[in-house]
C-alpha positions as CSV (number, residue, x, y, z in Angstrom):
1,M,-56.9,0.4,146.5
2,I,-53.9,1.8,145.7
3,L,-53.5,-0.7,142.7
4,I,-56.2,0.5,140.6
5,P,-54.5,3.8,139.7
6,I,-51.6,2.0,139.1
7,L,-52.8,-0.2,136.5
8,I,-55.0,2.7,134.9
9,F,-52.1,4.8,134.6
10,S,-50.2,1.4,133.2
11,C,-52.9,0.4,130.3
12,D,-53.1,4.4,129.5
13,R,-49.3,4.2,129.2
14,M,-49.9,1.1,127.2
15,D,-52.7,2.7,124.9
16,R,-50.0,5.1,124.2
17,T,-47.0,3.3,123.5
18,A,-49.3,1.1,121.3
19,D,-50.1,4.2,119.7
20,E,-47.0,5.5,118.7
21,V,-45.6,1.9,117.7
22,T,-48.6,2.2,115.0
23,D,-47.7,5.5,114.1
24,F,-44.1,4.5,113.0
25,F,-45.0,1.4,111.0
26,R,-46.4,2.4,107.5
27,P,-47.3,1.6,103.9
28,P,-44.5,1.9,101.9
29,P,-43.8,4.5,99.3
30,V,-45.0,3.4,95.9
31,D,-45.9,6.5,94.4
32,P,-42.0,7.5,93.4
33,V,-41.7,4.4,91.7
34,T,-44.8,4.9,89.7
35,R,-43.8,8.5,88.8
36,I,-40.3,7.3,87.8
37,I,-42.0,4.4,85.4
38,K,-44.3,7.1,83.5
39,I,-41.8,9.7,83.2
40,S,-39.2,7.6,81.8
41,S,-41.5,5.6,79.2
42,T,-42.9,9.0,78.2
43,V,-39.4,10.1,77.6
44,G,-38.5,7.1,75.7
45,Y,-41.5,7.0,73.5
46,C,-40.9,10.7,72.6
47,A,-37.7,10.0,72.0
48,V,-38.6,7.3,69.5
49,A,-40.8,9.6,67.8
50,G,-38.6,12.6,67.5
51,M,-35.8,10.3,65.9
52,A,-38.5,8.3,63.5
53,A,-39.7,11.6,62.4
54,S,-36.1,13.1,61.6
55,Q,-35.4,10.1,59.6
56,G,-38.0,10.9,57.4
57,C,-40.7,8.1,58.9
58,T,-44.5,9.2,58.9
59,I,-46.6,9.2,62.4
60,P,-50.4,9.1,62.1
61,N,-52.2,12.0,63.6
62,A,-49.2,14.0,64.2
63,T,-47.3,17.5,62.4
64,I,-44.1,17.1,61.6
65,M,-41.9,20.7,60.2
66,E,-38.6,21.6,59.8
67,R,-37.8,24.6,61.6
68,N,-34.3,26.6,62.0
69,G,-32.1,23.4,61.9
70,H,-34.9,21.5,64.1
71,T,-37.5,18.7,63.8
72,L,-41.0,19.7,65.7
73,V,-43.0,16.9,66.2
74,Y,-46.5,18.0,67.4
75,L,-48.3,14.7,68.7
76,H,-51.9,15.3,69.0
77,P,-54.6,14.7,71.4
78,D,-56.0,12.1,68.9
79,H,-52.6,10.3,68.6
80,E,-52.8,6.5,69.7
81,F,-50.3,6.4,72.6
82,P,-49.0,3.1,74.0
83,F,-49.5,4.8,77.1
84,P,-53.0,5.7,78.7
85,F,-51.2,8.3,81.1
86,I,-49.9,10.5,78.2
87,N,-53.3,10.6,76.9
88,S,-54.2,14.9,77.4
89,D,-56.2,17.7,76.0
90,G,-53.3,19.1,74.9
91,D,-50.3,18.7,72.2
92,I,-46.7,17.0,72.9
93,I,-44.4,19.1,71.4
94,I,-41.0,17.3,70.5
95,I,-37.9,19.6,69.9
96,N,-35.7,17.9,68.2
97,L,-32.2,19.3,67.5
98,K,-30.8,16.6,65.0
99,L,-26.7,16.6,65.0
100,D,-26.3,13.8,62.6
101,E,-28.2,10.5,61.5
102,D,-28.2,8.6,64.5
103,L,-28.0,11.3,67.4
104,A,-29.9,14.3,68.7
105,I,-30.3,16.7,71.5
106,M,-34.5,16.7,72.1
107,S,-36.9,19.0,74.8
108,L,-40.2,18.0,75.6
109,F,-43.5,20.5,76.3
110,F,-46.7,19.4,76.9
111,T,-49.4,22.3,76.1
112,E,-51.6,20.4,79.1
113,S,-49.6,18.9,81.9
114,I,-50.0,15.4,82.0
115,K,-50.7,13.5,85.4
116,M,-48.2,11.3,86.9
117,E,-49.1,10.9,90.2
118,E,-51.6,12.4,92.7
119,G,-50.4,16.1,93.0
120,F,-47.5,15.8,90.5
121,Y,-48.1,17.0,86.6
122,L,-45.4,16.6,84.4
123,S,-45.1,19.9,81.9
124,S,-41.8,19.5,80.4
125,M,-38.7,17.9,80.2
126,E,-35.1,20.3,79.5
127,T,-32.7,19.0,77.3
128,F,-31.6,15.2,77.0
129,P,-29.5,12.8,74.3
130,V,-30.6,10.8,72.3
131,I,-28.9,7.7,70.0
132,Y,-30.2,5.6,67.1
133,E,-28.5,1.9,67.3
134,E,-29.7,-0.8,65.0
135,D,-32.1,-2.5,67.9
136,R,-32.7,0.5,70.2
137,I,-33.0,4.1,70.7
138,T,-31.5,5.0,74.0
139,A,-32.3,8.4,75.9
140,V,-30.8,9.8,79.1
141,Y,-32.2,12.3,81.5
142,A,-31.4,13.6,85.2
143,G,-34.3,14.0,87.8
144,N,-33.3,17.9,87.8
145,D,-34.5,18.1,83.6
146,V,-38.2,18.1,84.8
147,N,-40.5,20.5,85.0
148,V,-37.5,23.5,84.8
149,S,-39.9,25.8,82.6
150,N,-43.3,25.8,81.4
151,D,-41.8,28.9,78.6
152,V,-42.2,26.5,75.4
153,S,-39.0,27.5,73.4
154,L,-38.8,25.8,69.9
155,E,-35.3,25.8,69.4
156,I,-32.7,24.8,71.6
157,D,-29.9,26.6,71.5
158,M,-26.9,25.6,72.8
159,D,-23.0,26.4,72.6
160,P,-20.9,23.4,71.3
161,L,-18.9,22.5,74.9
162,W,-22.8,22.5,76.2
163,I,-23.6,20.0,73.6
164,D,-20.6,18.1,74.3
165,I,-21.7,17.8,77.9
166,E,-24.9,16.9,77.1
167,I,-23.5,13.9,74.4
168,G,-21.5,12.7,77.2
169,R,-24.3,11.7,79.3
170,L,-25.0,9.0,76.7
171,D,-21.6,7.6,78.0
172,V,-22.9,6.8,81.8
173,E,-22.8,2.7,82.3
174,R,-25.6,0.7,83.1
175,P,-25.4,0.1,86.8
176,Q,-25.7,-3.2,88.2
177,T,-26.3,-2.2,91.5
178,E,-28.5,0.4,93.4
179,E,-25.5,1.9,95.3
180,V,-24.1,2.5,91.5
181,A,-27.4,3.9,90.2
182,I,-28.0,6.4,93.0
183,D,-24.3,7.7,92.8
184,Q,-24.7,8.6,89.1
185,N,-27.8,10.3,89.4
186,A,-29.1,9.6,85.5
187,W,-32.3,7.6,84.2
188,I,-31.6,5.8,81.2
189,V,-34.1,4.6,78.8
190,D,-33.8,2.1,76.2
191,V,-36.7,1.8,73.8
192,Y,-35.7,-1.6,71.5
193,H,-38.3,-0.8,68.2
194,K,-37.4,-4.1,67.0
195,G,-36.6,-3.0,63.8
196,T,-39.4,-0.8,63.0
197,P,-39.0,2.6,64.8
198,W,-41.9,4.3,62.8
199,N,-44.3,1.7,64.6
200,L,-44.4,3.4,68.2
201,M,-46.9,0.6,69.3
202,D,-45.0,-2.5,69.3
203,D,-41.5,-1.5,71.4
204,N,-40.2,-3.0,74.8
205,Y,-38.6,-0.4,77.6
206,I,-36.1,-1.0,79.6
207,L,-35.4,1.4,82.8
208,T,-32.5,1.4,84.4
209,G,-31.1,4.2,87.0
210,G,-31.0,6.4,90.2
211,Q,-31.4,9.6,91.9
212,Q,-31.5,11.4,95.0
213,K,-33.3,14.1,96.5
214,V,-32.5,16.4,99.2
215,E,-35.4,18.8,100.9
216,V,-35.5,21.1,103.3
217,G,-38.5,22.9,104.7
218,N,-38.7,25.5,107.5
219,Y,-42.2,26.1,108.5
220,T,-43.9,28.6,111.3
221,F,-44.5,25.5,113.7
222,H,-42.1,22.8,112.6
223,S,-39.6,22.2,110.3
224,S,-38.6,19.0,108.3
225,T,-35.5,17.3,106.2
226,S,-36.1,14.4,103.9
227,V,-33.8,12.6,101.8
228,M,-34.7,10.1,99.0
229,Q,-32.5,7.7,97.4
230,M,-34.3,5.4,94.6
231,A,-32.6,3.3,91.9
232,M,-34.4,1.0,89.7
233,I,-32.5,-1.9,87.5
234,E,-33.2,-3.4,84.5
235,T,-37.0,-2.6,84.7
236,I,-38.8,-3.8,81.7
237,L,-42.0,-2.2,80.4
238,T,-43.9,-3.5,77.5
239,T,-46.6,-2.4,75.5
240,A,-48.5,-6.0,76.2
241,C,-48.7,-5.1,79.4
242,L,-48.8,-1.7,80.7
243,Q,-50.2,-2.5,84.3
244,N,-46.8,-3.3,85.6
245,P,-43.3,-4.0,84.2
246,S,-42.6,-7.3,83.9
247,S,-38.9,-7.8,85.5
248,G,-36.6,-6.0,87.3
249,F,-36.6,-4.7,90.7
250,A,-36.4,-1.1,92.3
251,V,-34.9,0.0,95.3
252,L,-36.3,2.9,97.7
253,R,-34.4,4.2,100.8
254,E,-36.2,7.3,103.0
255,I,-35.0,9.3,105.6
256,E,-37.1,12.0,107.2
257,V,-37.2,14.1,110.1
258,N,-39.6,16.2,111.3
259,T,-39.2,18.7,114.3
260,S,-41.4,20.6,116.5
261,S,-40.7,24.8,117.1
262,D,-38.9,24.1,120.3
263,N,-36.8,21.0,118.9
264,H,-39.0,18.1,120.0
265,L,-39.0,15.2,117.5
266,K,-42.7,15.4,115.7
267,D,-42.2,12.3,113.2
268,L,-39.3,10.0,112.0
269,V,-39.2,8.2,108.6
270,L,-36.6,5.7,108.6
271,G,-36.5,2.6,106.1
272,T,-35.7,1.2,102.9
273,V,-37.8,-1.0,100.4
274,F,-36.9,-3.3,97.8
275,F,-40.1,-3.8,94.9
276,T,-39.6,-6.6,92.4
277,F,-41.6,-6.7,89.2
278,H,-43.3,-10.2,87.9
279,Q,-44.7,-11.6,84.7
280,E,-48.3,-11.9,85.8
281,C,-50.4,-8.5,84.0
282,D,-52.0,-7.2,87.5
283,G,-50.7,-3.8,88.1
284,L,-49.0,-4.7,91.5
285,V,-45.5,-4.9,92.5
286,K,-44.3,-7.2,95.3
287,I,-42.2,-5.8,98.3
288,P,-40.3,-9.3,99.7
289,L,-37.8,-6.7,101.8
290,A,-38.2,-3.5,104.0
291,T,-36.9,-2.5,107.1
292,G,-37.2,0.8,109.5
293,N,-41.3,2.4,108.8
294,F,-41.6,0.0,106.3
295,V,-40.8,-3.4,107.5
296,T,-44.6,-4.6,108.1
297,S,-45.0,-4.7,104.3
298,I,-42.5,-7.5,104.0
299,G,-44.5,-10.0,101.6
300,K,-47.4,-7.4,100.5
301,E,-48.2,-6.6,96.8
302,Y,-49.4,-3.1,96.5
303,D,-51.1,-1.5,93.2
304,L,-48.6,0.6,91.0
305,R,-51.6,2.8,89.3
306,L,-49.9,2.9,86.3
307,T,-52.8,3.3,84.0
308,E,-54.7,5.8,86.1
């Protein structure tokens, strides 16, 4: 008779422990990787279009005009984009402040925001530098350049010091490790134009860089603190396969602590995920290594949803 309540108590405790273990393990955060690939390829594509227009190249289904020392490029909804997710019902406006034949500072505005992932839409890109080289066009931006303002300005008003600072971003070295990439807090987009910068449909994109995002929230019944670090090294995306990069890797580290109003721990996220890309054009990314909450994802593949 005494054993029965003890066994019931023990089973109940085991069930709660099993639930806690199940809640601890979770799928890896793939959306941030997808978002960076989409934003970076959009920046690279617009950088090429802006440089081609300023050099007098014809861009199909686009309106190009000169205004107050700027080249303005309006990419219309019927324009043929290599990346399906760039398509929208509005224009993409590229504002190009040409500094010389091979150097420019650009801004981007989207009259209709472009969906990058569920709940996140790209509406603008603040000023970023672009340089034209014999084999490629390079743009460098940071995470805090994204969606800074929804007010469309058709001019880039910068003093000489600010211009020098912007151009200096092009000197950032291409990191070989995720630690260096995260510390640099910059995304480098190299677009290899194959000697035909006017042909926007045959380019190869190499994405390298990193960033860190810190968020603190205090709410009525709980508070949260999160840190997300992400890096991407030598990630190659080609117009021959729009579903996934063909090589390279990405690393994501996430720390998130959620506490109740009485300072009790409600949830803890602590883990690292290593993503690798492959030649197969199947829309998937593989996880050969993971730690913490994401350790059960080792050896699995996940859908990048790049074409959504």
